[in-house]
C-alpha positions in Angstrom: 68.8 -97.3 30.9 66.3 -96.4 28.1 67.1 -94.5 24.8 65.7 -90.9 24.9 62.4 -90.4 23.0 62.1 -87.3 21.2 59.2 -85.1 22.0 58.2 -84.6 18.2 57.9 -87.9 16.2 59.2 -87.8 12.7 56.7 -90.1 11.0 58.3 -90.2 7.9 61.7 -91.3 9.3 59.8 -93.9 11.3 57.9 -95.1 8.2 61.2 -95.5 6.4 62.8 -97.3 9.2 60.0 -99.9 9.1 60.3 -100.3 5.5 64.0 -101.0 5.6 63.3 -103.7 8.6 60.8 -105.1 6.4 63.4 -105.5 3.5 66.4 -106.6 5.8 64.2 -109.4 7.4 62.5 -110.3 4.4 59.2 -110.1 6.1 56.9 -110.2 3.3 58.7 -113.3 1.6 58.4 -115.0 5.0 54.8 -114.5 5.4 54.3 -115.9 1.8 56.1 -119.0 2.7 54.3 -119.4 5.9 50.9 -119.5 4.5 52.0 -121.3 1.2 49.9 -124.5 0.5 47.0 -123.3 3.0 43.4 -122.5 2.1 43.5 -119.9 -0.6 41.9 -116.6 -0.3 41.2 -115.2 -3.6 41.6 -111.4 -4.4 41.9 -109.7 -7.8 43.3 -106.2 -7.5 41.2 -104.0 -9.8 44.1 -102.3 -11.8 45.1 -98.9 -11.5 45.4 -96.8 -14.5 49.2 -96.3 -14.9 49.0 -92.8 -16.4 50.0 -90.2 -13.6 51.7 -90.4 -10.2 49.1 -91.7 -7.6 46.8 -89.2 -5.8 45.5 -89.4 -2.2 42.4 -91.2 -3.5 44.4 -94.0 -4.8 46.4 -94.2 -1.4 43.0 -94.6 0.4 41.9 -97.4 -1.9 45.2 -99.2 -1.6 45.2 -98.8 2.0 42.0 -100.6 2.3 43.1 -103.5 0.1 46.3 -104.1 2.2 44.3 -104.2 5.2 42.2 -107.0 3.8 45.2 -108.8 2.7 46.9 -108.4 6.0 43.9 -109.6 7.9 43.6 -112.7 5.8 47.1 -113.5 5.8 47.1 -113.3 9.8 44.1 -116.0 9.5 46.4 -118.3 7.6 45.3 -117.8 4.1 47.3 -118.1 1.0 47.1 -115.4 -1.3 48.4 -114.4 -4.8 49.4 -110.8 -4.0 49.3 -109.8 -7.5 49.0 -106.0 -8.4 47.5 -104.8 -11.6 48.0 -102.0 -13.9 45.5 -100.7 -16.4 47.0 -99.5 -19.7 44.2 -99.3 -22.0 42.2 -96.3 -20.9 41.6 -93.3 -22.8 43.0 -91.2 -20.4 46.4 -92.2 -21.3 45.8 -91.5 -24.9 44.7 -88.0 -23.9 48.0 -87.4 -22.0 50.2 -88.7 -25.0 48.1 -86.4 -27.4 49.0 -83.4 -25.1 52.5 -84.5 -25.0 52.7 -84.5 -28.8 50.6 -81.4 -29.3 47.8 -83.2 -31.2 44.3 -81.8 -31.5 42.3 -84.4 -33.3 42.1 -87.9 -34.5 43.6 -87.0 -37.7 46.9 -86.0 -36.0 47.1 -89.4 -34.5 46.8 -91.1 -38.1 49.2 -88.8 -39.8 51.7 -89.7 -36.8 50.9 -93.3 -37.4 48.8 -95.5 -35.2 51.5 -98.0 -34.4 54.0 -95.3 -33.4 51.2 -93.8 -31.2 50.5 -97.0 -29.4 54.2 -97.2 -28.5 54.1 -93.9 -27.0 51.2 -94.9 -24.9 52.9 -98.0 -23.8 56.0 -96.1 -22.8 53.8 -93.8 -20.7 52.3 -96.8 -19.0 55.7 -98.3 -18.1 56.9 -95.0 -16.8 54.1 -94.6 -14.5 53.8 -98.2 -13.5 57.1 -97.8 -12.3 56.4 -94.7 -10.4 53.1 -96.1 -9.0 55.0 -99.1 -7.7 57.7 -97.2 -5.7 54.9 -95.0 -4.2 52.8 -98.0 -3.2 56.0 -99.5 -1.4 56.3 -96.3 0.2 52.7 -96.6 1.4 53.7 -100.0 2.9 51.5 -102.0 0.4 52.6 -105.6 0.4 52.4 -107.2 -3.1 54.6 -109.5 -5.3 55.7 -106.4 -7.3 57.7 -108.3 -9.8 54.5 -110.2 -10.8 52.2 -107.2 -11.6 49.9 -107.8 -14.4 49.1 -105.3 -17.4 45.7 -105.1 -19.1 47.8 -104.2 -22.2 49.6 -107.5 -22.2 49.5 -109.8 -25.3 48.0 -112.7 -22.9 45.2 -110.3 -21.8 44.4 -109.0 -25.5 44.6 -112.4 -26.8 42.3 -113.9 -24.1 39.8 -110.9 -24.9 39.9 -111.8 -28.7 39.5 -115.3 -28.0 36.4 -114.6 -25.5 34.9 -112.4 -28.4 35.6 -115.0 -31.0 33.7 -117.6 -28.7 30.8 -115.3 -28.3 30.7 -114.8 -32.2 30.9 -118.5 -33.0 27.9 -119.0 -30.6 25.9 -116.3 -32.3 25.8 -114.3 -29.3 27.3 -111.2 -31.1 25.6 -109.2 -33.6 26.1 -106.0 -35.6 23.4 -103.2 -35.3 22.7 -99.6 -35.7 22.2 -97.2 -32.9 22.3 -93.4 -32.1 25.2 -92.7 -29.7 26.7 -89.6 -27.8 29.7 -88.6 -30.4 32.7 -86.4 -30.0 33.6 -84.8 -33.3 37.0 -83.9 -32.2 38.1 -87.1 -30.8 36.0 -89.1 -33.3 34.6 -91.7 -31.1 31.5 -92.4 -29.1 31.1 -91.5 -25.5 29.6 -94.0 -23.0 26.6 -93.1 -20.8 28.6 -93.5 -18.0 31.2 -91.1 -18.9 28.4 -88.5 -19.6 26.5 -88.9 -16.3 29.7 -88.7 -14.2 31.4 -85.7 -15.6 29.9 -85.0 -18.8 27.5 -82.1 -18.5 27.8 -78.3 -18.7 25.7 -75.3 -18.6 25.8 -73.9 -22.1 23.8 -71.4 -24.0 22.8 -72.2 -27.7 20.6 -70.2 -30.0 17.3 -72.1 -30.3 15.0 -71.9 -33.3 11.1 -71.7 -33.5 10.1 -72.7 -37.2 7.0 -73.6 -39.1 6.4 -76.8 -41.0 3.7 -76.1 -43.7 0.9 -78.7 -43.6 0.0 -80.3 -46.8 -3.6 -80.1 -47.9 -4.2 -77.2 -45.4 -3.5 -74.0 -47.1 -1.8 -71.4 -45.0 -1.6 -73.8 -42.0 1.8 -74.7 -40.2 2.9 -76.8 -37.1 5.1 -74.6 -34.9 8.1 -76.4 -33.9 11.1 -75.5 -31.6 14.6 -76.8 -31.2 18.0 -76.2 -29.7 19.9 -78.1 -32.3 19.3 -76.7 -35.7 21.6 -79.0 -37.4 19.2 -82.0 -36.8 16.6 -80.3 -39.0 18.4 -81.4 -42.1 17.2 -85.1 -41.1 13.8 -84.4 -39.9 11.3 -87.1 -40.8 8.3 -86.5 -38.5 6.8 -84.3 -35.9 5.8 -85.8 -32.6 2.5 -84.7 -30.4 1.2 -85.9 -27.2 -2.5 -87.4 -28.0 -3.9 -86.2 -24.5 -2.3 -82.6 -24.6 -4.7 -79.7 -25.7 -3.4 -77.8 -28.7 -4.6 -74.8 -30.4 -4.5 -73.2 -33.8 -3.8 -69.7 -33.7 -4.2 -66.8 -36.6 -1.4 -64.5 -36.7 -0.3 -62.2 -39.5 -2.5 -64.1 -42.1 -1.1 -67.4 -41.1 -2.3 -70.3 -38.9 -0.1 -72.2 -36.5 -0.6 -75.1 -34.5 1.0 -75.7 -30.9 0.3 -76.7 -27.5 -2.1 -74.4 -25.7 0.3 -74.1 -22.9 2.9 -72.9 -25.2 1.2 -69.7 -26.6 3.7 -67.6 -24.5 6.3 -68.2 -27.1 4.2 -66.5 -29.7 4.8 -63.0 -30.9 2.1 -60.5 -29.9 -0.9 -60.0 -31.9 -2.5 -63.5 -32.3 -6.1 -65.0 -31.8 -6.9 -68.6 -31.0 -9.2 -69.9 -33.9 -9.6 -73.6 -32.8 -8.8 -75.8 -29.9 -8.2 -79.5 -30.2 -6.2 -82.3 -28.7 -3.2 -84.2 -30.1 -5.2 -87.1 -30.9 -6.8 -85.2 -33.8 -3.5 -84.5 -35.5 -2.2 -88.1 -36.0 -1.2 -88.8 -39.6 -1.1 -85.1 -40.7 1.6 -84.5 -43.4 3.7 -81.6 -43.9 6.7 -80.1 -46.1 10.0 -80.8 -44.4 12.6 -77.8 -44.1 14.8 -79.6 -46.2 12.8 -81.6 -48.7 15.2 -80.4 -51.4 18.0 -82.3 -50.2 19.2 -85.4 -51.9 19.3 -87.2 -48.6 15.5 -86.4 -48.0 14.1 -87.7 -51.2 11.4 -90.1 -50.8 10.7 -89.1 -46.9 7.0 -88.6 -46.2 6.8 -86.2 -43.3 4.0 -87.0 -40.8 2.7 -86.5 -37.3 3.2 -89.0 -34.8 2.1 -89.7 -31.2 4.6 -89.7 -28.4 3.8 -89.8 -24.7 7.1 -87.9 -23.8 6.2 -84.7 -25.5 5.9 -82.0 -23.0 4.0 -78.8 -22.8 6.7 -77.1 -20.3 9.2 -76.8 -23.0 9.1 -75.7 -26.7 5.9 -75.6 -28.4 4.6 -79.0 -27.5 5.2 -80.2 -31.1 8.9 -82.0 -31.2 10.6 -82.3 -34.6 11.8 -85.9 -34.9 15.1 -86.8 -36.5 16.1 -90.5 -35.7 19.3 -90.4 -37.2 20.4 -87.6 -34.6 19.0 -88.6 -31.2 18.6 -91.6 -29.0 14.9 -90.9 -28.1 14.2 -90.0 -31.7 15.8 -93.2 -33.0 13.7 -95.4 -30.4 10.6 -93.5 -31.6 11.5 -94.1 -35.2 11.5 -97.9 -34.7 8.2 -97.7 -33.0 6.7 -95.8 -35.9 8.9 -97.1 -38.8 10.5 -93.8 -39.6 13.6 -93.7 -41.8 16.9 -92.6 -40.1 19.0 -90.0 -41.8 22.5 -89.8 -40.7 23.8 -86.3 -41.7 27.3 -86.3 -40.0 30.8 -88.2 -40.4 32.9 -89.0 -37.7 34.6 -85.6 -37.5 31.0 -84.0 -37.1 31.1 -82.7 -40.9 27.9 -83.0 -43.2 28.2 -85.8 -45.5 27.4 -85.9 -49.1 23.9 -85.6 -50.0 23.2 -82.6 -48.2 23.6 -80.0 -50.7 25.2 -76.8 -49.6 25.7 -78.2 -46.0 28.0 -81.0 -47.3 31.4 -80.2 -46.0 30.2 -77.9 -43.1 31.1 -78.7 -39.6 28.3 -78.8 -37.3 29.9 -76.3 -35.0 29.6 -73.9 -37.7 26.2 -74.7 -39.2 23.6 -72.9 -36.9 23.7 -69.3 -38.5 23.9 -70.4 -42.2 20.7 -72.8 -41.1 18.8 -69.8 -39.7 19.6 -67.7 -42.7 18.3 -70.6 -45.1 15.2 -70.9 -43.0 14.6 -66.9 -43.0 15.1 -67.0 -46.8 12.5 -69.7 -47.2 10.1 -68.1 -45.1 10.1 -70.6 -42.4 12.0 -69.0 -39.6 9.5 -67.7 -36.7 12.1 -66.7 -33.9 15.6 -67.3 -32.8 16.6 -66.9 -29.0 19.3 -68.1 -26.8 18.6 -70.8 -24.5 20.6 -72.1 -21.5 20.5 -75.6 -20.7 22.7 -78.7 -19.4 24.5 -80.1 -22.4 26.8 -83.0 -22.7 30.4 -82.3 -23.5 33.4 -84.8 -24.0 35.1 -85.3 -20.8 38.6 -85.5 -22.6 38.8 -82.5 -24.8 35.5 -80.5 -23.6 34.2 -80.4 -27.0 30.3 -80.3 -27.3 28.9 -84.0 -28.3 26.7 -84.7 -31.0 24.2 -87.8 -31.5 25.2 -89.9 -34.3 23.9 -92.8 -36.1 26.5 -95.6 -36.2 27.0 -99.3 -36.8 28.0 -101.0 -33.5 28.6 -104.6 -32.2 26.3 -105.9 -29.6 
């Protein structure tokens, strides 16, 4: 009387049978017609990046979306059922770069930007088709012939119109800021990208060096940094006004540093004086690279900064507003000049003498040797810390002064 029920359920076969039945009976089309003209329930599908086949996490998200659609349809609401595909993500460009064997932005420019864009579009169309079939197999009900693409002309022209309107109303302006920058990709990296997957434990050579004080014969500030390339653009040194500092005598020289940082000193020193950072404001000093054309007319001085810590370094922070976000903000507060040493590829610009043309990744050892020759080098040691890298190519980021629209 009843058909035999197998002891083991073949779920994939069952799912395919249901999909066939939906298709044969036009179930989705009938639901759309049933609710047409009724109260609308608005749902904008956040577009999935059409860059690879869907993963399990995509299936989870799409299942939840489908549940809401079905629930609201059962309540009698009319819906648009429009799926979206994101075709403008950098993820797509990265995959196309891999396909073409590219290793830098120059490769894209040599290949031709228009040709490269077309290759990206081809990849989007390919994986949009694949993801559509995967979504249908998942049982996701959408008007698949009416999917929207973020890379469409309609979308792009709408964005340009919006930006033009903002510009016409004076809501957009061009300004300068220091941003995380990938020299390999030649592009800025957003804070969101860094926070989510942009830090690695890396070891870099750190350097402790002296900044000779003007008008104080034989006396120097002792400064520490993990980014020696930024010394080329130093314009100030920051101290905390409430932190206790010491003046120590060692090998005929006098060094100023935080009292809590004396463990960084070599053996054989004696404390000659104790003072607070508040007493050091306005002191002037010789910069490590005053001879560079880019440094002409810069007057190096000591400024206050409440973010200076005794726990790391020497308690005296070298400030280069053109090479760091916090430095840039402090520079605006104290009206400090901002020197931008690097071009978009992380190479020293003109105006930096022997450093010009040097890639930032290759600059540490030559800088150490130059400081040693000048008698400014105190110590070099490896330092392990969390440092930002590019999520696309894993290159170490730098902080670069650039013009941006806001």
